[in-house]
C-alpha positions in Angstrom: 65.9 157.4 193.6 65.1 161.1 193.4 65.0 162.6 189.9 67.9 164.9 190.8 69.9 161.9 192.0 69.3 160.1 188.7 70.3 163.2 186.7 73.5 163.5 188.8 74.3 159.8 188.3 73.8 160.2 184.6 76.1 163.2 184.5 78.7 161.4 186.6 78.7 158.5 184.1 78.7 160.7 181.0 81.8 162.6 182.3 83.8 159.5 183.4 83.5 159.9 187.1 81.4 156.8 187.7 84.3 154.6 188.7 85.7 157.1 191.2 85.0 156.3 194.9 82.1 158.5 195.9 83.9 159.9 198.9 86.8 161.0 196.7 84.4 162.4 194.2 82.6 164.3 197.0 85.9 165.7 198.3 86.9 166.7 194.7 83.6 168.5 194.2 84.1 170.2 197.6 87.6 171.3 196.5 86.2 172.7 193.3 83.7 174.8 195.2 86.2 175.9 197.8 89.3 176.4 195.7 89.7 180.1 196.5 89.8 179.2 200.2 92.4 176.5 200.0 94.7 177.8 197.3 96.0 180.7 199.3 99.3 181.2 201.1 98.0 180.0 204.4 97.4 176.5 203.1 100.1 174.1 204.5 102.9 173.4 202.0 102.6 170.0 200.3 99.0 169.5 201.2 97.2 168.4 198.0 94.8 165.6 198.9 91.2 167.0 198.6 90.1 165.1 201.7 93.0 166.5 203.8 92.4 170.0 202.5 88.7 169.7 203.4 89.6 168.5 207.0 92.2 171.2 207.3 89.9 174.0 206.3 87.1 172.7 208.5 89.5 172.7 211.5 90.9 176.1 210.6 87.3 177.5 210.5 86.2 175.8 213.7 85.7 177.7 216.9 87.5 175.0 218.9 91.2 174.3 218.4 92.0 171.3 216.3 92.8 167.9 217.8 96.5 167.2 218.2 98.0 165.4 215.2 98.7 161.7 215.6 101.5 160.0 213.8 100.4 156.7 212.4 102.8 154.7 210.3 101.0 152.9 207.4 102.2 149.6 206.1 104.3 149.9 203.0 101.6 148.1 200.9 99.4 151.2 201.3 101.9 153.4 199.6 100.5 154.4 196.2 102.7 155.0 193.1 102.3 157.9 190.8 100.9 155.5 188.2 98.2 154.5 190.6 97.3 158.1 191.6 97.6 159.8 188.2 94.2 158.7 186.7 92.4 159.9 189.8 94.4 163.2 189.9 93.5 163.7 186.2 89.8 163.3 187.0 90.0 165.7 190.0 91.7 168.3 187.7 88.9 167.8 185.1 86.3 168.3 187.8 88.0 171.5 189.0 88.2 172.7 185.4 84.4 172.0 185.0 83.8 174.1 188.1 85.9 177.0 187.0 84.7 177.0 183.3 81.3 175.3 183.2 80.3 176.7 179.9 83.4 175.2 178.3 82.0 171.8 179.3 78.5 172.5 178.1 77.2 173.0 181.7 74.6 175.5 182.6 75.3 177.8 185.6 72.3 178.6 187.8 72.3 180.9 190.7 71.0 179.7 194.1 
């Protein structure tokens, strides 16, 4: 494992993100980096899932028109309750807060 990957893995564990699905964590980090783009008035009402926001913005920025939406009914057993989603939402909010106020969390900001 690369040194930067080990450092990131340690940071993830230290800040309580190690049990979050890595795809959800990647979408949450993307959301923190692109918050200004997706928090405006053109964002569809009710869209809050970081993965959905990421796909929506990618389609909005693409040169080709987005694919037509498909309606797929999910079985009732896939419906999540607020109790199931709340811990993940709390972690995503924490990650967004870290991105907006890195010094508050003891993080160093470096320019690329």
